[in-house]
N, C-alpha and C positions, 0 to 999 in steps of 0.2 A: 486381357489378360496379363500385358503389361502396366496396367494400370495399377493392380493390386499387387505388386512389386515394389511400386514406389513408396519409401519412406518418407514420413512426414517430417516437416524440417524442424532442427532441432529450435527450441526457443527457450530463450533466456530467461532464468527467474532470477529473483532479488529477495532481500526482506528486509522491511523500513517500519520506520513507525507514522503512525497515519497524525498528520499537524495540521488538518482541515479537511472536514466533512459538509461544510455549507452548502454545497452545490445537489443537486436533484441527480441521485446515479454517479455522482464525480467524488473523489477523496483525492488528497494530494498527501504524495507519500514523500519522505525524506529518507535517503538509503545512505548509511554513511559507510564508507572504507577505509580501511588503513593499510597501507602499504610503507615500506622503508623508502626514506629517500634518495635517488638515486648516487647524489654525491656525500651526503653527510652521513647516510646509515640510521637517520633516527627515524623512528615510526612516524608519519604522519597521517592525519585524518582530513576526509575530503566529504563533502555532501553534497547530494544533487535531489533535488526534487522532482519528482515523477504526478503526472495526473493519470490519475487510476480509474478504470471504469467499474464500479459497484454496481451490480445487477440489484440487487435487494436493500440495497439501504443499511446494512446492518453494522457497518464499521462505525465506531467512535473514534474522538481523538486520543492518541496516547494506545490504541491497539498497535500490536506487533502484526504485522500482515507479510504472504508471501505472494508477490504480482508475478505475473507472467507476460512476455513480449506479446502483443498480438497485433492484428492489420490496424492499420489508422481508423479510428471511430471518431476521432470528429478533430478539427484542429489543433490539437495539444495533445488529445488522449492517446496513446499508445502500446497502454498496457492494461490488462487486467487483471480483477484481484482472484487470486487462487483458494487463500484460504485465511481462516486468523490462526496465526501462531499461537497469541497471547493475548486475552484480554484484557483492557485496562481496566484495574479495579476503582479506580477514583469515578472514571464514566459510567459504572454501573452502582457506583453506592448514590452519585447525583441523581441517577435515573429514577432509583426506587425512592430515594427522599422526595422527589417531585411526585412522585404517584402515590405515597401515604398523605402527603400532605395538599395536596390537590392544587400547588400554587403552580401558576406558569413560569418556566426559566426564559429568561430573557438572555 
């Protein structure tokens, strides 16, 4: 009975851009955060890259994705891809042209 009352732990979510999708079921997502500098009060940007698990291999470079914290899946992967917020138009156009011409992309 007590097990039913225990709430799931809050999982941190972030939104970032896919910078690499060369691994199998793994993507690299760059998250940019803006905050005011403590002393100078100017806004500064900090970027961080996360290795993210993509179960279906559907992400392409340039996509905006939402990632959620998870248990360790490998040595470097501690995040899972939750959804594609905005698909990259460049990646989709290149994919369509390769499909039409039948050429293999390098």
